[in-house]
Structures are given as structure tokens and as C-alpha cells.
C-alpha positions in Angstrom: 41.7 -40.2 -61.7 44.5 -37.6 -61.9 41.9 -35.0 -60.9 40.9 -37.0 -57.9 44.6 -37.4 -56.9 45.1 -33.7 -57.2 42.2 -33.0 -54.9 43.5 -35.5 -52.3 46.9 -33.8 -52.4 45.3 -30.4 -51.9 43.3 -31.7 -49.0 46.4 -33.3 -47.4 48.3 -30.0 -47.8 45.4 -28.1 -46.2 45.3 -30.6 -43.3 49.0 -30.4 -42.8 48.9 -26.6 -42.7 46.0 -26.7 -40.2 47.8 -29.2 -38.0 51.0 -27.0 -38.0 48.9 -24.0 -37.0 47.2 -25.9 -34.2 50.6 -27.2 -33.0 51.9 -23.6 -32.9 48.8 -22.3 -31.1 48.9 -25.2 -28.6 52.5 -24.5 -28.0 51.4 -21.2 -26.5 48.9 -22.9 -24.2 49.9 -24.2 -20.8 48.6 -26.7 -18.2 49.3 -26.8 -14.5 49.8 -29.9 -12.5 50.6 -30.1 -8.8 51.8 -32.7 -6.3 51.5 -33.0 -2.6 48.4 -30.9 -2.3 49.9 -28.0 -4.3 53.2 -28.0 -2.5 54.8 -28.3 -5.9 53.2 -27.0 -9.1 54.6 -27.4 -12.6 53.5 -25.5 -15.7 54.0 -27.2 -19.0 53.3 -25.9 -22.5 51.9 -27.6 -25.5 55.5 -28.2 -26.7 55.9 -30.4 -23.6 58.4 -27.9 -22.1 58.5 -27.1 -18.4 57.9 -23.3 -18.3 57.4 -22.7 -14.6 57.9 -24.5 -11.3 56.5 -23.3 -8.1 57.6 -24.7 -4.7 55.8 -23.9 -1.5 58.4 -22.2 0.8 57.4 -24.5 3.7 58.4 -27.5 1.6 61.6 -25.8 0.4 62.8 -25.3 3.9 62.1 -28.9 4.9 65.0 -31.2 5.5 63.5 -34.0 3.4 65.1 -33.4 0.1 64.0 -36.8 -1.3 60.4 -35.9 -0.7 60.8 -32.6 -2.5 62.5 -34.3 -5.4 59.7 -36.8 -5.6 57.1 -34.0 -5.5 58.9 -32.1 -8.3 59.1 -35.3 -10.5 55.4 -36.1 -9.9 54.3 -32.6 -10.7 56.4 -32.3 -13.9 55.4 -35.8 -15.1 51.7 -35.0 -14.5 52.1 -31.6 -16.3 53.6 -33.4 -19.3 50.8 -36.0 -19.4 48.2 -33.2 -19.3 49.9 -31.3 -22.0 50.0 -34.4 -24.2 46.3 -34.9 -23.6 45.6 -31.3 -24.5 47.6 -31.7 -27.8 45.8 -35.0 -28.6 42.5 -33.3 -28.1 43.4 -30.3 -30.3 44.7 -32.6 -33.0 41.6 -34.8 -32.8 39.4 -31.8 -33.5 41.1 -31.4 -36.9 41.8 -35.0 -37.8 38.4 -36.2 -36.7 40.0 -39.1 -34.8 42.1 -40.1 -37.9 45.3 -41.8 -36.6 48.3 -40.0 -38.0 51.6 -41.5 -37.0 53.7 -39.2 -34.8 50.7 -36.8 -34.1 48.5 -38.8 -31.8 49.6 -39.0 -28.2 
């Protein structure tokens, strides 16, 4: 039984190392999401950090600041959602759909 437990611990450590590697690699990947027909585009990485925000100059010069704020919020939120899905997909490849608390989005 001790031999079996040792194998399980080794497998768990290998899985943990692989998950850490995937998280690091996914952190370098980005997704883009836009709002208002590409008037505002947000780029979010796998660490769920906003890394770029593009605003169409025509929208930036508009007097409707509220609309611009709404578009930015929508683009950033959609970018975060897409990045979470990307991470969940990458993790699922390794865990085979195994539910691990804190890792599955």
C-alpha cells in the first residue's frame, strides 16, 4: 500500500508541475475582445491582466463619455471572460476534466 501511495504522490507532483507550466505558458497568451463593432478593443492575457486597450479615434473624440466608458467596460469584461475560457481549456487538456478547486474557471 505504501508503494501505491508513493506512486500517487509522484503523479500528483507531476500533475502540479505540468499545471504550473501551463499556467505560465497561458499567461503569455492573449485574447482580444471588442465592443461597439471594434470601437473599443481590449487585449487580456492568461493571467487575466489587461495588457492593451485600443480606442477608435472617432469614438475618443465623441462627446458621449458614458458610451465610451460602457464600451471599455464591455470590452474588458469580455476579454477577461475569453481569457478565463482559454485557461480552463488549457487546464482541461492536462486534468482530463478533473475538477480541481481553484483551477477550473
